C-alpha positions in Angstrom: -6.2 -20.9 6.1 -5.6 -17.1 5.1 -5.9 -17.9 1.3 -9.2 -19.7 1.8 -10.9 -16.7 3.9 -9.4 -14.0 1.6 -10.7 -16.1 -1.5 -14.1 -16.9 0.0 -14.6 -13.1 1.1 -13.8 -11.9 -2.1 -15.7 -14.4 -4.1 -18.9 -13.7 -1.8 -18.6 -9.9 -2.0 -18.2 -9.8 -5.7 -21.3 -12.1 -6.0 -23.2 -9.6 -4.1 -22.6 -6.7 -6.3 -25.8 -5.6 -8.1 -26.1 -5.3 -11.6 -25.6 -8.1 -14.5 -22.3 -9.5 -14.3 -22.3 -10.8 -18.0 -22.7 -7.2 -19.1 -19.7 -5.8 -17.1 -17.8 -8.8 -18.2 -18.6 -8.4 -21.9 -18.1 -4.4 -21.7 -14.5 -5.4 -20.5 -14.0 -7.4 -23.3 -15.5 -5.7 -26.1 -16.0 -2.1 -24.8 -19.2 -0.5 -23.5 -20.0 0.7 -26.9 -20.1 -2.5 -28.3 -22.1 -4.3 -25.8 -25.5 -5.7 -26.6 -28.0 -8.5 -25.3 -26.4 -11.0 -27.6 -22.8 -10.6 -26.4 -24.1 -10.6 -23.0 -26.0 -13.9 -23.2 -22.9 -15.3 -25.1 -20.6 -14.6 -22.1 -23.1 -16.1 -19.6 -23.5 -19.0 -21.4 -19.7 -19.5 -21.8 -19.0 -18.8 -18.1 -22.0 -20.3 -16.6 -22.8 -17.3 -14.5 -26.3 -18.5 -14.0 -25.1 -21.7 -12.1 -24.7 -21.9 -8.5 -22.3 -20.0 -6.7 -20.8 -22.9 -4.3 -19.6 -25.3 -7.2 -17.7 -22.2 -8.9 -16.3 -21.4 -5.3 -15.4 -24.9 -4.7 -13.8 -25.0 -8.3 -11.5 -22.3 -7.3 -10.3 -23.6 -4.3 -9.6 -26.6 -5.8 -7.5 -24.8 -8.5 -5.8 -22.9 -5.7 -4.5 -25.9 -4.0 -2.9 -26.9 -7.5 -1.5 -23.3 -7.3 -3.7 -22.4 -10.3 -5.2 -19.1 -10.2 -7.4 -19.8 -13.2 -7.4 -17.3 -16.2 -9.1 -13.7 -16.4 -12.8 -13.4 -17.3 -11.9 -10.5 -19.6 -8.4 -11.2 -21.1 -8.4 -14.7 -20.9 -4.7 -14.6 -19.8 -3.5 -16.8 -16.9 -4.0 -14.7 -13.6 -0.4 -15.6 -12.4 1.1 -13.8 -15.7 -1.3 -10.9 -15.1 -0.5 -10.1 -11.6 3.5 -10.9 -12.0 3.3 -8.2 -14.8 1.4 -5.6 -12.4 3.1 -6.3 -9.1 6.5 -5.2 -10.0 5.1 -1.9 -11.1 3.1 -1.5 -7.9 6.2 -2.8 -5.6 8.7 -0.4 -7.2 6.1 2.6 -6.3 5.6 1.3 -2.9 9.4 0.7 -2.2 10.2 4.3 -3.3 7.4 6.0 -1.4 8.7 4.0 1.8 12.3 5.1 1.5 11.4 8.5 0.8 9.2 8.5 3.8 11.9 7.3 6.0 14.0 10.1 4.7 11.6 12.7 5.3 9.9 11.7 8.5 12.1 10.1 11.3 14.9 12.8 11.0 12.7 15.4 11.7 11.0 13.6 14.4 14.3 13.0 16.0 15.3 16.4 16.1 12.0 17.3 17.4 12.1 14.8 20.2 15.5 16.0 21.2 13.9 19.3 21.9 10.3 18.5 23.2 8.3 21.8 23.0 11.0 23.6 20.8 9.8 25.5 17.7 10.7 22.6 15.3 8.4 20.4 17.5 5.5 22.7 17.4 5.9 23.3 13.5 6.0 19.5 12.9 3.1 19.0 15.0 1.0 21.3 12.9 2.5 20.2 9.6 2.1 16.6 10.2 -1.3 16.8 11.6 -2.6 18.8 8.6 -1.0 16.6 5.9 -2.4 13.6 7.6 -6.0 15.2 7.6 -5.9 15.8 4.0 -7.2 12.9 1.9 -4.6 11.4 -0.4 -6.4 12.0 -3.5 -6.9 15.4 -2.9 -3.1 15.8 -2.1 -2.3 14.2 -5.2 -4.5 16.7 -7.1 -3.0 19.6 -5.3 0.4 18.3 -6.5 -0.3 17.7 -9.9 -1.9 21.4 -10.1 1.1 23.1 -8.6 4.1 20.9 -9.8 2.7 19.4 -13.1 0.3 22.3 -14.5 1.4 25.4 -13.0 5.1 25.0 -12.7 5.5 22.3 -15.2 8.2 20.8 -13.5 6.9 17.2 -13.7 4.5 15.1 -15.8 1.0 14.7 -14.3 0.8 11.1 -15.1 2.7 8.4 -17.1 5.2 5.5 -16.6 8.4 4.5 -17.9 10.8 7.1 -16.6 12.4 8.0 -13.4 10.5 11.5 -13.4 7.1 9.6 -13.3 7.8 8.3 -9.7 8.1 11.5 -8.3 4.5 12.9 -7.9 3.1 9.5 -6.9 5.9 8.3 -4.7 6.0 11.8 -3.3 2.2 11.8 -2.3 2.4 8.5 -0.7 5.4 9.4 1.2 4.2 12.9 2.6 1.1 10.8 4.4 3.6 8.0 5.8 6.3 10.5 6.7 3.6 12.6 8.8 3.0 9.6 10.8 6.6 8.3 11.1 7.8 12.1 12.3 5.3 11.9 15.0 6.2 8.2 16.1 9.9 9.1 16.0 9.6 12.4 17.9 7.7 10.3 20.7 10.1 8.0 21.0 12.9 10.1 20.8 11.4 12.1 23.7 10.9 9.4 25.9 14.3 7.8 25.3 15.9 11.3 25.9 14.3 11.3 29.2 15.7 7.8 30.5 18.4 7.2 33.0 20.6 5.6 30.4 20.5 8.7 28.3 21.4 11.0 31.1 24.0 8.5 32.1 25.8 8.5 28.8 25.6 12.1 28.7 27.3 12.3 32.2 30.1 10.2 31.0 31.0 13.0 28.6 29.4 11.6 25.4 28.3 14.4 23.1 24.5 14.4 22.0 25.3 13.1 18.6 27.6 10.1 20.1 24.5 9.4 22.6 22.2 9.4 19.5 24.4 7.2 17.4 25.1 4.8 19.9 21.9 4.5 22.2 19.2 6.3 20.7 18.7 5.3 16.9 18.6 1.5 17.8 15.6 2.2 20.4 14.1 4.5 18.0 13.8 2.2 15.4 12.0 -0.4 17.2 8.7 1.6 17.0 9.3 2.9 13.6 9.9 -0.7 12.2 6.8 -2.1 14.2 4.5 0.5 12.8 5.7 -0.1 9.3 3.5 -3.3 9.3 0.3 -1.2 10.2 1.4 1.3 7.3 1.1 -1.4 4.8 -2.8 -1.6 4.7 -2.5 2.3 4.4 0.1 1.8 1.6 -1.9 -0.7 -0.5 -5.1 1.6 -0.3 -2.9 4.5 -1.4 -1.2 2.6 -4.1 -4.8 1.8 -5.5 -5.7 5.3 -5.3 -2.2 6.7 -6.8 -2.3 4.3 -9.5 -5.9 5.0 -10.6 -5.0 9.1 -10.5 -1.5 9.0 -12.1 -2.3 6.3 -14.4 0.3 4.0 -13.1 0.0 0.4 -14.5 0.2 -1.6 -11.2 -1.9 -4.1 -9.3 -4.0 -1.5 -7.9 -5.1 -0.2 -11.0 -5.7 -3.6 -12.4 -7.7 -4.3 -9.3 -10.2 -1.4 -9.7 -10.6 -2.4 -13.5 -11.3 -6.1 -12.5 -14.0 -5.0 -9.8 -15.7 -3.0 -12.5 -15.5 -5.7 -15.1 -16.7 -8.3 -12.5 -13.6 -10.4 -12.9 -14.0 -12.6 -10.2 -10.8 -14.7 -10.7 -8.9 -11.6 -11.1 -9.8 -9.9 -8.0 -9.5 -13.1 -6.0 -5.9 -13.6 -7.0 -5.1 -10.2 -6.6 -6.8 -9.9 -2.9 -5.0 -13.2 -2.2 -1.5 -11.8 -3.1 -2.2 -8.5 -1.0 -3.3 -10.6 1.9 -0.5 -13.0 1.9 1.9 -9.9 1.4 0.6 -8.4 4.1 1.3 -11.6 6.4 4.8 -11.6 4.9 5.6 -8.4 5.9 4.5 -8.5 9.3 6.5 -11.7 9.8 9.7 -9.9 8.7 9.1 -7.0 10.7 8.4 -9.4 13.8 12.1 -10.9 12.9 13.5 -7.5 12.6 12.1 -6.5 15.8 13.5 -9.2 17.7 16.8 -8.7 16.3 17.0 -5.2 17.3 15.1 -5.5 20.7 16.2 -8.9 22.3 13.7 -8.1 25.2 10.8 -8.8 22.8 11.7 -12.3 22.7 12.2 -12.5 26.3 
């Protein structure tokens, strides 16, 4: 059902875009400088773009039932092969960004939550609010100007080496870490004020022992739960970062497919992202149930 809804919504939105789809597809194939009316008419006749929309949608749904995503209208390559090639680059970038955000945000949030109202808590509130208020594309441009142009520490764009991961993943991670830090801080402050925490301290456990035995597991539940919500933000950020940093991932390909009116490519990409969102949320539900048995009760 999810696949049908995503595919239908994507098809309708792509068909609703203004302009001549044949010109766009021909431009994607031959380049904008080489497109003329004859090339557009040839593409229109080849793909039957003047035909009714409903049969085309039903044909795509029938192919989907056979696990056939079709071929790209621009490159002619199978959609599955295109997505498989691009998804690995996007997944690696997203994974590095998530891991980096978890290394930055939650530790700072936990330290701030142990001392609510302290200096670190106040500074973290200002910094996290400021980072979250900055649009991701602007944060990316600032990092490029400072770290790549001025200091020349990192490449401004590219792919294929470990150093190419740093700027795009750091840009994504800072936005995620700003939220993770506040969630960890609020959870830690709430837990540190509970009777079981005070009882553990009364038994003679140090703050570190109390945190390791009783605090981290309780803090991890809201953090992991919010990771599912962050998946949407992460996908949106990956699309922006791939376009800015020239990263050959699924988000960058999706933008080009939309401009080229490559409807099967857009449908296949949106379907993979949508099913990925469902899978991530299912895995998070399982993890939360394992961490907190009260959820299953």
